[in-house]
C-alpha positions in Angstrom: -30.8 9.4 5.6 -27.5 7.7 4.8 -27.2 3.9 5.1 -26.5 2.2 8.4 -23.3 0.8 6.8 -22.0 4.3 6.0 -22.9 6.0 9.3 -19.8 4.7 11.3 -17.6 5.6 8.4 -18.8 9.1 8.3 -18.6 9.5 12.1 -15.1 8.0 12.2 -13.3 9.6 9.2 -9.8 8.4 8.3 -7.3 9.6 10.9 -4.9 10.2 8.1 -7.2 12.6 6.3 -8.0 14.3 9.6 -4.4 14.9 10.3 -3.9 16.1 6.7 -6.7 18.7 7.1 -5.2 19.8 10.5 -2.0 20.3 8.7 -3.6 22.8 6.4 -5.2 24.6 9.3 -1.9 24.9 11.1 -0.2 26.1 8.0 -2.7 28.9 7.7 -1.9 29.9 11.3 1.8 29.6 11.4 2.9 29.3 7.8 3.5 26.2 5.9 7.3 26.4 6.4 6.7 26.1 10.2 4.4 23.0 10.1 6.0 19.6 9.9 3.2 17.4 8.3 4.2 13.8 8.1 0.6 12.5 7.9 -0.2 11.6 4.3 1.8 9.1 2.0 1.7 11.6 -0.9 4.9 11.3 -2.9 6.8 14.6 -3.0 9.3 13.3 -5.7 8.1 14.5 -9.0 7.0 12.0 -11.7 9.9 11.2 -14.0 10.2 13.7 -16.9 9.8 10.9 -19.3 6.3 10.2 -17.9 5.2 13.8 -18.6 6.8 13.6 -22.1 5.1 10.3 -22.8 1.7 11.8 -21.9 2.4 14.8 -24.2 3.5 12.4 -27.0 0.5 10.2 -26.7 -1.8 13.3 -27.0 0.1 14.5 -30.0 0.8 11.2 -31.8 -2.0 8.9 -31.1 -5.6 8.8 -32.3 -7.7 11.1 -30.0 -10.7 8.8 -30.2 -8.6 5.9 -29.1 -6.8 7.8 -26.3 -9.9 9.1 -24.7 -12.3 6.2 -25.6 -13.5 2.9 -24.2 -11.5 -0.3 -24.5 -11.9 -3.8 -23.1 -12.8 -3.6 -19.4 -9.4 -5.4 -18.8 -7.5 -2.6 -20.4 -5.7 -2.0 -23.7 -4.1 -5.2 -25.0 -0.7 -3.6 -25.6 -0.7 -2.1 -22.1 -1.4 -5.4 -20.5 1.3 -7.0 -22.6 3.8 -4.4 -21.6 3.0 -5.1 -17.9 3.3 -8.9 -18.5 6.6 -8.5 -20.4 8.0 -6.2 -17.7 7.2 -8.7 -14.9 8.6 -11.6 -16.9 11.9 -9.7 -17.5 12.3 -8.7 -13.9 11.0 -11.7 -11.9 11.3 -14.6 -14.2 7.5 -15.1 -14.4 5.4 -16.4 -17.2 2.6 -13.9 -17.5 0.8 -12.9 -20.8 -1.6 -10.2 -21.4 -4.6 -12.4 -20.4 -3.2 -12.6 -16.9 -3.3 -8.8 -16.5 -6.2 -6.5 -15.6 -5.6 -2.8 -15.6 -7.3 -1.2 -12.7 -7.8 2.3 -11.1 -5.0 2.1 -8.5 -4.5 -0.5 -5.8 -7.5 0.4 -3.9 -9.7 -0.3 -6.9 -7.8 -3.4 -7.6 -8.2 -4.8 -4.2 -11.9 -4.1 -4.2 -12.3 -5.9 -7.5 -10.3 -8.9 -6.3 -12.3 -9.1 -3.1 -15.6 -8.8 -4.8 -14.5 -11.6 -7.2 -13.7 -14.1 -4.4 -15.8 -13.2 -1.4 -19.2 -14.4 -0.2 -21.0 -12.9 2.8 -19.5 -14.5 6.0 -16.2 -15.3 4.4 -13.0 -14.3 6.2 -9.8 -12.5 5.1 -6.8 -12.8 7.3 -4.2 -10.0 7.5 -1.3 -9.1 9.7 -1.4 -6.1 12.1 -0.3 -3.4 11.5 -2.1 -3.0 8.2 -3.4 -0.2 5.9 -6.4 1.2 7.6 -8.9 0.7 4.7 -8.5 -3.0 4.5 -11.2 -3.5 7.1 -13.6 -1.4 5.1 -12.7 -3.0 1.8 -13.6 -6.5 3.2 -16.7 -5.3 4.8 -17.9 -3.9 1.4 -18.6 -7.5 0.6 -20.1 -8.5 3.9 -17.0 -10.5 4.9 -14.8 -10.3 8.0 -11.3 -9.2 8.4 -9.3 -11.3 10.8 -6.2 -9.7 12.4 -3.0 -11.6 13.2 -1.5 -9.7 16.2 1.7 -7.9 15.5 5.2 -8.9 16.6 6.2 -5.4 17.7 9.9 -6.4 17.9 10.3 -7.1 14.2 6.9 -6.5 12.5 7.4 -9.7 10.6 4.3 -12.0 10.2 3.6 -14.5 13.0 3.1 -17.6 10.8 2.2 -19.9 13.8 -0.6 -17.5 14.6 -1.6 -17.4 11.0 -2.0 -21.2 10.9 -4.2 -21.2 14.0 -6.4 -18.3 12.6 -7.1 -19.8 9.2 -10.6 -21.4 9.3 -12.9 -23.1 6.9 -14.4 -19.6 6.2 -11.0 -18.2 5.2 -10.9 -17.2 1.5 -7.8 -15.1 1.4 -4.7 -13.9 3.2 -3.9 -10.2 2.5 -0.4 -8.9 2.9 1.2 -5.5 2.1 4.8 -5.8 1.0 6.7 -3.5 1.7 4.4 -2.7 4.6 2.5 0.4 5.3 2.9 1.6 8.0 6.1 -0.1 9.2 8.3 0.0 6.1 9.3 -3.7 6.8 9.8 -6.0 3.9 8.6 -9.6 4.2 11.6 -11.6 2.8 11.6 -14.6 0.5 12.0 -17.0 3.5 8.8 -15.7 5.1 6.8 -15.9 1.8 8.0 -19.5 1.3 6.9 -20.5 4.8 3.6 -18.6 4.5 3.0 -20.6 1.3 3.5 -23.8 3.1 1.0 -22.9 5.7 -1.5 -21.9 3.1 -1.1 -25.1 1.1 -1.5 -27.2 4.3 -4.7 -25.3 5.1 -6.0 -25.7 1.6 -5.6 -29.4 2.1 -7.3 -29.4 5.4 -10.4 -27.4 4.2 -10.5 -28.5 0.7 -10.7 -25.1 -1.0 -8.4 -22.5 -2.4 -7.0 -19.9 -0.1 -5.7 -16.9 -2.0 -2.6 -14.9 -1.1 -3.4 -11.4 -2.1 -0.3 -9.2 -2.2 -0.8 -5.5 -2.2 2.3 -4.0 -3.6 2.2 -0.2 -4.2 5.6 0.2 -2.6 7.4 -2.7 -4.3 9.9 -0.4 -6.1 10.7 1.4 -2.9 13.3 -0.9 -1.3 16.6 0.2 0.3 20.0 -1.2 1.3 19.8 -3.9 -1.4 16.7 -5.4 0.1 14.6 -7.6 -2.3 10.8 -7.8 -2.4 9.9 -11.3 -3.3 7.3 -11.8 -6.2 4.8 -14.0 -4.5 3.5 -15.9 -7.6 6.9 -17.6 -7.8 6.3 -19.3 -4.4 2.5 -19.8 -4.3 0.2 -20.6 -7.2 -3.0 -19.1 -5.8 -1.4 -15.8 -5.4 -2.8 -12.5 -6.8 -0.7 -9.4 -7.1 -2.3 -6.0 -6.8 0.0 -3.1 -7.9 -0.2 0.6 -8.3 2.1 3.1 -10.1 1.1 5.7 -7.5 4.5 5.5 -5.6 6.9 4.1 -8.2 6.0 6.8 -10.7 4.6 9.5 -8.3 1.1 9.3 -9.8 -1.3 8.9 -6.9 -3.9 11.1 -8.3 -4.0 9.3 -11.6 -5.2 6.0 -10.2 -3.5 3.5 -12.4 -2.4 0.0 -11.6 -3.0 -3.6 -12.4 -4.0 -7.0 -11.0 -1.9 -10.0 -12.0 -3.3 -13.6 -11.8 -1.0 -16.3 -12.7 -2.1 -19.1 -15.0 -1.2 -21.6 -12.3 -3.9 -20.2 -10.0 -7.0 -22.5 -9.6 -9.5 -21.7 -12.2 -7.3 -18.8 -13.3 -9.4 -17.9 -16.4 -12.6 -17.6 -14.5 -10.9 -15.7 -11.6 -9.4 -13.2 -14.0 -12.8 -12.7 -15.7 -14.4 -12.3 -12.3 -11.9 -9.4 -11.5 -12.6 -7.8 -14.9 -16.4 -7.9 -14.3 -16.1 -6.8 -10.7 -14.1 -3.8 -11.9 -16.9 -3.0 -14.2 -19.8 -3.4 -11.9 -18.1 -1.6 -9.2 -18.3 1.5 -11.4 -14.7 1.7 -12.4 -15.5 0.4 -15.9 -11.9 0.5 -17.0 -8.5 2.0 -15.8 -7.8 5.7 -17.1 -7.2 5.4 -20.8 -4.5 8.1 -21.1 -2.5 6.6 -18.3 -2.7 3.2 -20.0 -1.3 4.7 -23.2 1.5 6.3 -21.2 2.5 3.0 -19.6 3.2 1.4 -22.9 6.0 3.9 -23.3 7.1 4.1 -19.7 6.6 0.7 -18.1 10.2 0.4 -16.7 10.6 4.0 -15.6 11.6 4.5 -11.9 11.2 7.1 -9.3 14.1 8.9 -7.6 14.7 6.4 -4.9 17.8 8.1 -3.6 15.7 11.1 -2.5 13.5 8.9 -0.4 16.5 7.0 1.0 18.2 10.2 1.9 15.0 11.2 3.9 14.8 7.8 5.5 18.4 7.9 6.8 18.1 11.5 8.0 14.9 11.1 9.9 15.6 7.7 11.3 19.0 8.8 12.6 17.6 12.1 13.9 14.8 10.5 15.8 16.9 7.6 17.3 19.4 10.2 18.4 16.6 12.0 20.2 15.7 8.8 22.0 12.8 7.6 19.9 12.5 3.9 19.2 11.8 2.5 15.7 12.5 -0.6 13.5 14.6 0.7 10.6 12.4 0.6 7.6 13.6 -1.4 4.5 11.0 -0.1 2.1 8.1 2.3 1.4 8.5 5.7 3.0 7.3 5.5 6.6 8.7 5.1 10.0 6.6 3.4 12.7 7.8 4.9 15.9 7.0 3.6 19.4 5.0 6.1 21.4 6.8 7.2 24.7 3.4 7.0 26.3 0.8 4.1 26.2 -1.8 6.3 24.7 -0.3 7.3 21.3 -3.2 9.7 20.7 -1.9 11.7 23.6 1.6 11.7 22.0 0.1 12.9 18.7 -1.6 15.9 20.6 1.8 16.7 22.3 3.5 16.6 18.9 0.9 19.1 17.4 2.0 21.6 20.0 5.3 21.6 18.2 3.5 21.7 14.8 4.4 18.1 14.1 1.7 15.9 12.6 1.8 12.1 12.3 -0.9 9.3 12.5 -1.7 7.2 15.5 -0.9 3.5 15.3 -4.4 2.5 16.4 -5.5 3.6 12.9 -3.4 0.6 11.7 -4.6 -1.8 14.4 -1.4 -1.3 16.3 -1.8 1.1 19.3 1.2 2.4 21.1 2.9 3.5 17.8 2.7 6.4 15.4 3.3 6.5 11.6 5.6 9.2 10.2 5.6 9.6 6.4 9.0 10.8 5.2 7.8 11.5 1.6 8.3 15.2 2.2 11.1 17.5 1.3 14.5 16.9 2.8 14.4 20.5 4.0 11.1 19.8 6.0 12.8 17.0 7.8 15.9 19.1 8.6 13.8 21.9 9.9 11.6 19.4 11.9 14.5 17.9 13.9 14.7 20.7 16.5 11.0 20.3 17.1 11.4 16.6 17.5 14.2 17.3 20.1 11.9 19.5 22.1 9.1 16.8 21.9 11.6 14.2 23.1 12.6 16.5 26.1 9.0 16.5 27.2 9.2 12.7 27.7 12.8 12.8 29.0 13.9 10.6 26.1 17.3 12.2 25.4 18.5 12.7 28.9 
């Protein structure tokens, strides 16, 4: 018999994965070219050729025992230094290798950070809509996720609400920037004001409140938008990063946690993240990917391909009559459902072989998430189907 904690998770499997499996079923019935699956945030842009070459070079040129062996639980020293040096060049920070912990993707990093700081009964505050696994990650450590309701006009954080929802039990505020599912970027002005709220609440309650910034989409920003690096504006900030999107490596599970030296008790906090990473069973980040990063730390994905998809789909859907805040980053559109029950809208879309994810999965009902990390051809072929869907709701009349 499985545990009581796992039963609801098994019974309510991820809506994203459910829709992904549905896409495979429909593709078997109608052909993959006739199914428009926008459910999963799986990059369709290939990894840079330099990444593939670096992996080959590592295997040919470096000692096999080292490449495939254990290292410090925090990661290879030269990999951590490469990450720190890259951050310092790009963001004017002051990291060194001791501030960096290599981890198995952002999910692994978030769990390591949360395990390092949370006691049972503690609270983590986040802004709806948010990545659906946050609630489960926080619950892993018998803590509670507190949701700040969304501003559905802009999807920017409601800082007045944040101030009121921070309590003595609050250990962290968790943000995702750029945001999944909306594609909105929280600008520098918002981060500065958020930091002011957190410092005020730290003084009120007499303990640290961490700002955890989940940033797998940091490099995916459009129209000149800038993603602020939070440690420049708040000392008790922790950055969790993944190369899944920036280098199209979601299956490789490689990323890092960055803890600034200015954070309270930074050395102990970093060590706690390292040990949490170990006792959670990750042990260390994948060694081959760490060796590759030493050679490819500043490589970039084909941002133009995602931008082209963003413009094509946003313009196509708004011309049909759908409503959406234009995304500044990531690769998602968060579209307002034409009916109050967005699950009903998802079912109507499936009749046209269109698959997307209901907003209730992101704590924001009445919307749907559409992932445009697909081929441009898929988007073009989907637009007539979206037009027919819009006609059902009399949107384009």
